[in-house]
C-alpha positions in Angstrom: 86.8 102.4 80.0 87.8 100.9 76.7 91.4 99.5 76.9 93.0 100.1 73.5 96.6 99.5 74.7 98.3 98.3 77.8 102.0 97.6 78.0 104.7 97.2 80.7 106.8 100.3 79.9 109.3 100.6 82.8 110.6 98.3 85.5 112.5 99.9 88.5 114.6 97.9 90.9 116.0 98.9 94.3 118.8 101.1 92.8 116.9 102.3 89.7 116.2 106.0 89.0 112.4 106.4 89.0 110.9 107.7 85.7 109.9 111.3 85.5 106.5 110.6 83.8 104.2 113.2 82.3 101.1 111.1 82.5 99.1 110.6 85.7 99.9 107.6 87.8 97.6 105.3 89.8 99.5 103.1 92.3 98.6 99.7 93.7 100.0 98.5 97.0 99.4 95.3 99.0 101.0 92.3 100.6 102.6 89.6 98.4 99.6 87.2 98.0 96.7 89.7 98.1 96.0 89.5 94.3 97.6 92.7 92.9 98.5 91.1 89.6 95.1 89.5 89.3 93.5 92.9 89.9 95.6 94.7 87.3 95.0 92.0 84.8 91.2 92.1 85.6 91.0 95.8 85.2 92.8 95.7 81.9 91.0 92.6 80.5 94.4 90.9 80.1 95.3 87.4 81.2 98.9 87.8 81.9 100.1 91.4 81.4 100.9 91.6 85.2 102.5 88.2 86.0 100.8 86.2 88.7 102.8 83.7 90.6 102.2 80.8 93.0 105.3 82.2 94.8 104.4 85.2 96.8 107.1 87.9 96.9 107.7 87.6 93.1 107.2 91.3 92.4 110.5 92.8 93.6 110.3 95.9 91.3 108.1 98.9 90.7 106.4 98.2 87.4 104.9 101.0 85.3 102.1 100.0 82.9 101.2 102.5 80.2 97.4 102.4 79.6 96.0 103.9 76.4 99.0 106.3 76.4 96.8 108.3 78.9 97.8 107.1 82.4 100.1 104.7 84.2 99.2 101.8 86.6 102.1 101.5 89.0 102.5 98.1 90.6 104.5 98.4 93.9 106.4 95.5 95.3 104.4 93.1 97.5 105.3 93.4 101.1 105.3 91.2 104.2 106.5 87.9 102.6 108.2 85.9 105.4 110.7 84.0 103.2 112.3 87.1 102.0 115.2 88.3 104.2 114.7 91.3 106.5 117.4 93.2 104.6 115.5 92.8 101.3 112.2 93.6 102.9 113.7 96.8 104.3 115.0 97.8 100.9 111.6 97.2 99.3 110.1 99.4 102.0 112.5 102.2 101.2 111.8 101.8 97.5 108.1 102.1 98.0 108.5 105.1 100.3 110.9 106.8 97.8 108.2 106.4 95.1 105.4 107.7 97.3 107.4 110.7 98.4 108.9 111.6 95.0 106.4 110.9 92.2 105.1 114.1 90.7 102.3 112.4 88.9 100.9 110.1 91.5 97.2 110.9 91.8 95.8 108.1 93.9 97.0 105.0 95.8 94.8 101.8 96.0 95.7 99.6 99.0 94.7 96.0 98.6 93.7 93.9 101.6 92.3 90.4 101.7 88.6 90.6 102.7 88.8 87.2 104.5 91.2 88.4 107.2 91.7 91.4 109.4 94.5 93.6 108.0 98.0 92.6 109.1 100.5 94.8 110.9 102.2 95.4 107.5 98.9 96.5 106.0 98.5 99.0 108.8 102.1 100.3 108.3 101.5 100.7 104.6 98.2 102.5 105.1 100.0 104.9 107.5 102.9 105.4 105.0 100.4 106.3 102.3 98.6 108.8 104.5 101.8 110.3 105.9 102.9 111.0 102.3 99.7 113.1 101.7 97.4 110.6 100.0 94.0 109.3 101.0 94.1 105.6 99.9 91.2 103.8 98.5 90.9 100.3 99.9 90.3 97.4 97.6 89.1 94.3 99.5 90.2 91.4 97.3 89.1 87.7 97.1 85.4 88.7 97.5 84.3 85.4 96.0 85.9 83.5 98.9 83.4 84.8 101.5 79.6 84.5 101.9 77.6 87.5 101.0 76.3 87.6 104.6 79.9 88.2 105.8 80.6 91.2 103.6 79.5 94.1 105.9 81.1 92.6 109.0 84.4 92.0 107.2 84.4 95.6 105.8 83.8 96.9 109.3 86.8 94.9 110.6 89.0 96.4 107.8 87.9 99.9 108.6 88.5 99.5 112.4 91.9 97.7 112.1 93.3 100.2 109.6 91.7 103.2 111.5 90.8 104.6 108.1 90.2 108.3 107.5 86.5 109.4 107.5 84.7 108.7 104.2 87.4 106.3 103.0 86.1 104.3 100.1 86.3 100.5 100.4 85.6 98.5 97.2 85.1 94.7 97.4 86.6 93.0 94.4 86.7 89.5 92.9 89.2 88.6 90.2 87.0 85.5 89.5 83.7 87.3 88.9 85.1 90.8 88.2 82.7 92.2 90.7 84.0 95.7 91.7 85.8 96.2 88.4 83.4 98.9 87.1 83.4 100.7 90.4 87.2 100.8 90.5 87.3 102.2 86.9 84.7 104.8 87.8 87.0 106.0 90.5 90.0 106.0 88.3 88.2 107.8 85.4 86.9 110.5 87.8 90.4 111.1 89.1 92.2 111.1 85.7 89.5 112.7 83.4 87.9 114.9 86.1 91.3 116.6 86.6 91.7 117.1 82.8 88.4 119.0 82.6 89.2 121.4 85.4 
């Protein structure tokens, strides 16, 4: 997909009213240090549209990025960061759940997990939230460049088993460094967005 324009259009905090968008939305969920901002920047060929930080837990808002005036990328708050108070974490959780349950334009949720480790309890909770709200998430296994090629299938199997994924769930390994997986993710997004328009 050719990216002609990409801009941060709307930022929603804990008490904000969520926008009533008319364009389709693709949401990205994942724990604080899983590489969500790096993925979004990589997909959009931008260096710093989504701000990356050495401090996990920096994204405390729901950020809506308008892509080509055709769709939105929705960056959900990173979860599971220990240095954030339980009260704030609970509010983030409610904010994410409110978005998942109320968005009229949400077409697909990508759940990011770190390919180097088995999914955490928070990853499992988020996966179940997404499913309980009627979506079949696609798993993006980030930090692909940090493991050996020989570990790939074993680590994907661990992710599938730990999350108890739905049958035929797509898992896409991705590296922000090499951009491996970028085209596959865009193929999925394009088929969701433009496939619907053709129907």
